[in-house]
C-alpha positions in Angstrom: 3.5 35.2 0.2 2.4 34.8 3.8 5.7 36.3 5.0 5.2 39.9 3.9 3.2 41.5 6.9 4.6 39.1 9.3 8.1 40.2 8.2 7.3 43.8 8.7 6.0 43.2 12.0 9.0 41.1 13.0 11.3 43.7 12.2 9.7 46.7 13.4 7.7 45.7 16.5 10.3 46.0 19.1 11.4 49.4 17.9 11.0 52.5 20.3 11.2 54.5 17.2 11.0 53.4 13.5 13.5 55.1 10.9 12.0 56.2 7.7 14.9 54.9 5.7 14.5 51.6 7.3 10.7 51.4 6.5 11.6 52.1 2.9 14.3 49.8 2.5 12.0 47.0 4.0 9.1 47.8 1.6 11.3 47.9 -1.2 12.9 44.6 -0.4 9.4 43.2 -0.2 9.3 44.1 -4.1 6.7 46.8 -4.0 8.6 49.2 -6.0 9.7 52.5 -5.4 6.6 54.3 -6.6 4.3 52.3 -4.3 6.8 52.4 -1.5 7.0 56.1 -1.4 3.1 56.4 -1.6 3.0 54.2 1.6 5.7 56.4 3.4 4.0 59.6 2.5 0.8 58.2 3.9 2.5 57.2 6.9 4.0 60.5 7.4 0.9 62.2 6.9 -0.3 60.8 10.1 1.7 63.3 12.0 2.8 61.2 14.7 5.2 58.4 15.6 4.3 55.3 13.6 4.1 51.8 14.8 4.7 48.3 13.0 1.0 48.0 12.8 0.5 51.4 11.1 3.2 50.2 8.5 1.1 46.9 8.1 -2.1 48.6 7.8 -1.0 51.2 5.3 0.8 48.7 3.2 -2.2 46.5 3.1 -4.5 49.4 2.2 -2.2 50.8 -0.6 -1.8 47.2 -1.9 -5.6 46.7 -2.0 -6.2 50.1 -3.5 -4.0 49.5 -6.3 -5.9 46.9 -7.9 -9.3 47.5 -9.8 -12.5 45.8 -8.3 -12.4 42.0 -9.4 -14.1 41.5 -12.6 -12.3 39.1 -14.3 -15.0 36.9 -15.9 -14.5 36.0 -19.5 -17.7 35.8 -21.1 -18.5 33.3 -23.9 -19.2 34.8 -27.2 -22.5 35.1 -28.5 -21.6 34.3 -32.2 -20.1 31.0 -31.3 -16.7 31.7 -32.4 -13.8 30.9 -29.9 -12.3 33.2 -27.5 -8.8 33.3 -28.2 -6.2 33.8 -25.4 -2.3 34.1 -25.9 -0.3 33.0 -23.2 3.5 34.5 -23.2 6.4 34.6 -20.5 10.0 33.4 -20.3 11.0 30.0 -19.6 10.8 28.8 -16.2 8.1 31.0 -14.9 5.6 28.2 -15.2 4.2 29.5 -18.5 3.2 26.1 -20.1 1.7 24.6 -16.7 -0.3 27.8 -16.2 -1.5 27.4 -19.8 -2.7 23.9 -19.0 -4.3 25.0 -15.8 -6.3 27.9 -17.3 -7.5 25.2 -19.8 -8.7 23.2 -16.9 -10.2 26.0 -15.1 -12.5 26.7 -18.2 -13.3 23.0 -18.5 -14.3 22.8 -14.8 -16.8 25.6 -15.6 -18.2 23.6 -18.5 -16.6 25.4 -21.4 -14.9 23.6 -24.3 -11.3 24.5 -24.7 -8.6 23.8 -27.4 -4.8 24.1 -26.6 -2.3 25.2 -29.0 1.4 24.1 -28.3 3.1 26.9 -30.1 6.2 27.3 -28.1 7.8 25.3 -30.7 11.5 26.1 -30.3 11.5 24.4 -27.0 10.4 20.7 -27.7 10.2 20.3 -23.9 7.4 22.8 -23.7 5.4 21.0 -26.4 5.8 17.6 -24.7 4.9 19.1 -21.3 1.7 20.7 -22.5 0.9 17.5 -24.2 1.3 15.4 -21.0 -0.9 18.1 -19.3 -3.7 17.8 -22.0 -3.6 14.0 -21.8 -4.0 14.1 -17.9 -6.6 16.8 -18.0 -8.5 15.3 -21.0 -8.3 18.5 -23.2 -7.9 18.5 -26.8 -4.5 20.0 -28.1 -3.1 20.8 -31.6 0.8 20.7 -32.0 3.4 21.1 -34.8 6.6 19.7 -35.7 9.6 20.5 -33.9 10.7 24.0 -35.0 7.3 24.5 -36.8 6.3 28.4 -37.3 4.3 29.2 -34.0 1.9 31.2 -36.1 1.1 28.2 -38.3 0.4 26.2 -35.2 -1.8 28.9 -33.9 -3.5 29.2 -37.4 -4.3 25.4 -37.6 -5.5 25.3 -33.8 -7.8 28.4 -34.4 -9.1 26.6 -37.6 -9.9 23.7 -35.6 -11.4 25.5 -32.8 -13.8 27.2 -35.1 -14.7 24.1 -36.9 -15.3 22.1 -33.8 -16.9 25.0 -32.0 -14.7 25.2 -29.0 -15.5 28.1 -26.8 -11.9 28.9 -25.8 -8.7 28.5 -27.8 -5.5 28.9 -25.5 -2.1 29.4 -27.2 1.2 28.5 -25.4 3.6 31.1 -27.3 6.9 32.9 -27.0 8.7 30.8 -24.4 11.9 32.9 -24.4 13.0 36.7 -24.2 15.7 36.3 -27.0 16.2 39.7 -28.8 13.1 42.1 -28.5 13.2 42.4 -32.3 12.7 38.8 -33.0 10.1 38.6 -30.0 8.0 41.4 -31.4 8.1 39.8 -34.8 7.1 36.5 -33.6 4.1 37.5 -31.7 3.0 40.4 -34.2 2.8 37.5 -36.8 0.8 35.2 -34.5 -1.6 38.1 -34.0 -1.8 38.8 -37.6 -2.4 35.1 -38.5 -5.1 34.8 -36.0 -6.9 37.8 -37.4 -7.1 36.2 -40.7 -10.1 34.0 -39.5 -11.4 36.6 -36.8 -10.3 40.0 -37.1 -11.1 40.5 -33.3 -8.6 37.7 -32.3 -6.8 37.5 -30.3 -8.9 38.5 -27.4 -6.6 38.3 -24.4 -2.9 38.2 -23.9 -1.8 37.0 -20.6 1.9 37.2 -19.5 3.1 34.7 -16.8 5.5 35.9 -14.0 7.2 34.1 -11.2 6.4 35.9 -8.0 9.4 34.8 -6.5 11.7 36.3 -8.8 10.8 40.0 -7.8 12.4 42.8 -9.9 12.9 40.4 -12.7 9.2 39.8 -13.1 8.9 43.7 -13.5 11.7 43.7 -16.2 10.0 40.8 -18.1 6.5 42.7 -17.9 8.5 45.7 -19.5 10.0 43.9 -22.3 6.8 41.7 -23.1 4.7 45.1 -23.0 6.9 46.7 -25.7 6.4 43.6 -27.9 2.8 43.1 -27.6 -0.2 44.6 -25.7 -0.5 42.8 -22.3 -3.9 42.7 -20.8 -3.2 40.8 -17.6 -0.8 38.7 -15.6 -0.8 34.8 -14.7 1.1 35.0 -11.2 2.7 31.8 -10.2 4.3 30.6 -7.2 2.1 32.4 -4.7 2.4 29.5 -2.3 3.8 30.7 0.8 7.0 32.3 -0.6 6.8 35.4 1.2 6.7 37.2 -2.1 3.9 38.8 -4.1 4.6 42.6 -3.8 6.0 42.7 -7.4 2.2 42.0 -8.5 1.3 45.5 -7.0 4.6 46.9 -8.5 4.0 45.8 -12.1 0.3 47.3 -11.9 1.7 50.3 -10.4 4.2 51.0 -13.1 2.7 49.3 -16.2 -1.1 49.2 -15.5 -1.2 45.4 -16.2 -3.6 43.9 -13.9 -3.3 40.2 -12.2 -5.9 38.0 -13.8 -5.1 34.7 -12.5 -2.8 33.2 -9.7 -1.2 29.8 -9.4 -0.4 28.4 -5.7 0.9 25.2 -6.2 1.6 22.3 -8.5 -1.7 20.6 -8.8 -4.4 21.7 -11.6 -6.8 22.9 -9.0 -4.2 25.4 -7.3 -5.0 27.9 -9.7 -7.9 30.4 -9.8 -9.0 33.9 -10.8 -7.2 36.8 -9.0 -9.2 38.4 -6.1 -7.7 41.4 -4.2 -9.3 40.3 -1.1 -7.6 36.8 -1.5 -4.3 38.2 -2.5 -4.2 40.6 0.5 -5.2 38.1 2.8 -2.4 35.7 1.6 0.3 38.3 2.6 -1.0 38.6 6.2 
């Protein structure tokens, strides 16, 4: 993501006068979305003077930071000893399964007992991938047979998480965006099944989006939000791609906050989102 502000400076610094259409095109091309872009342009016009490249960068930085709520993404352990249940959803290719494993590892590193459920059962590679991660990270996992009912896998995993007193259960689900109706049905069934053993479950649903896909990530967020309530984003590939503006655009349009970010391939290249770090990355 390091290229966003640098790109603005490089393209605008040598201009005697900056054209508003050019600023608009540059910000939209940075995946900030039309709404946030127009807020930034309105703020720049309100300065009432000729703007510089530094003005554009400062206004962009300010409005991106302002877009996100104060950082409070801690997940408190439950007082009743029941597992905190997290659903992870997203299309194939976004890093969903890897992010599921990394999230479990993040909890493990903090001392929390975590169980994984390999419920993306219609893609055998996803189950195998999560199983390899579980072995590598020494995290318990529940999986079903190929093409098993995802809700059944989640139910079995939830039952085990309760019996073995795991503090977190993370379910890797819905690895495709086939037809919206089928997606809605599958995710609704998983939520109903989990509620059978704990009416408050699931407690958090996270959508994985790839920052480098730009407006595709926004489209995916729209579709998944129609299928299931989305509580937050896991944003992958924030590792110097020059992207990241789409995270602000998703929050601006849909109100879905980023909760975790992945910045590389290794398990420890994954952490809770903070807006200070995020804005720092796009300098």
